[in-house]
C-alpha angles and dihedrals in degrees: 000000000000123000126201123212114238113257117236113262112254090234093055091045091051092049090050091051091049091051091048092049092047092050091048092050092048094049091045091052092049091050091050093048091046090051091053092047094050094051096084091049091049091050090049094052094045092047090053088066096048133094112253092249092059099048111113093002126106120321126024090232123071110262128168097012094045130216119325112197087162087079087085093055090046090059090061091047095054101040135020090253093167092054093049091047092052091048091053093047092047095049094043091050094051093046091048093050095046094043093050091048098046094040092051091050092050092044091051090053094047095045109030105028126069118216134147114282094007097141093043092052090048092053090048090050091046091052089068087075087071091065114092115241092236090058091055093046095080097052090042090052091049090051091050090051092052090049093046093239100127112126092017133113090234089058090057095047104040101065091047095049092090125058132182089196092053091049091050093047095049093041091056089049094048091051088066091061112093113252089221088080091061092046093049092049093048091050087056089054101261117154123228090258092052091049089052097044103038104029115021100034096053090048090051093058096114090052092047091051090050091051091045092054093049093044097045095048093044093049094042090055096039112132115163100051095050089044090056097040105040125077103155115081095217089062096052119126122221098266090053095042092052090063085081089079093051107048140121088270090066145301117258098187096171092056091043090054091048091052093046091049091054092047095047099043096073091050091053091051092050092047093049092049094048102034094106090058090047094054093043093049093051093047096048092043091057097053098089131025 
């Protein structure tokens, strides 16, 4: 006795084809956008291997003058690249640590503790995000002058150690943690500090990693504040030190691109390795408001 398999309903087949076409269109769009976004980085890397006379002229690939990998060694000969790199890493690390610590403390207070006017104070604190950074630069600089912290590493770190954005991000994340955990810990005799340090903070790890990525990359690439604060060359960060290749004495674009490639490559590696924590932290932090 022969059996025949049921044929797919035309409606189901049409829905499947529409989903397939929609997925193909979405992936094609993402590939096209990714290609456009990666073009500047590709041009930067290729230009770092060119002779100065070929940068910005003709083909993207080195032609008559050939490839010049020695541009990377020349960067170290002309500027103390290692010193500038270490300064940027050191300052970014301290700012990241302090901002994560202060933001988590403030977020714990705004999300887990109950005190009069808490929500109003939070909204007032959050309103500082509306102020442009350049507007706050002048009063911050005046404060650093009065404290005698101009041209010091502490002067670069201290104003950036507190963040309304970090507090908002971690507060939203902490609101997703059940309050029953706090109550159970307090019944067992845990203090507020112990609840924060041993219960809430470990559960907030994805949010902390997200904040750390944003803070580290933002501080590492910071330009205006170090430019205003630093006078001594041995304290320069990378963005300030790279100005050497683009000055009134001449523009060495090929060496500048080599230096920028070396400064950007570690950040790309860190971002690729931690991107899953970044996405998870943003998603979980947006669950409850």
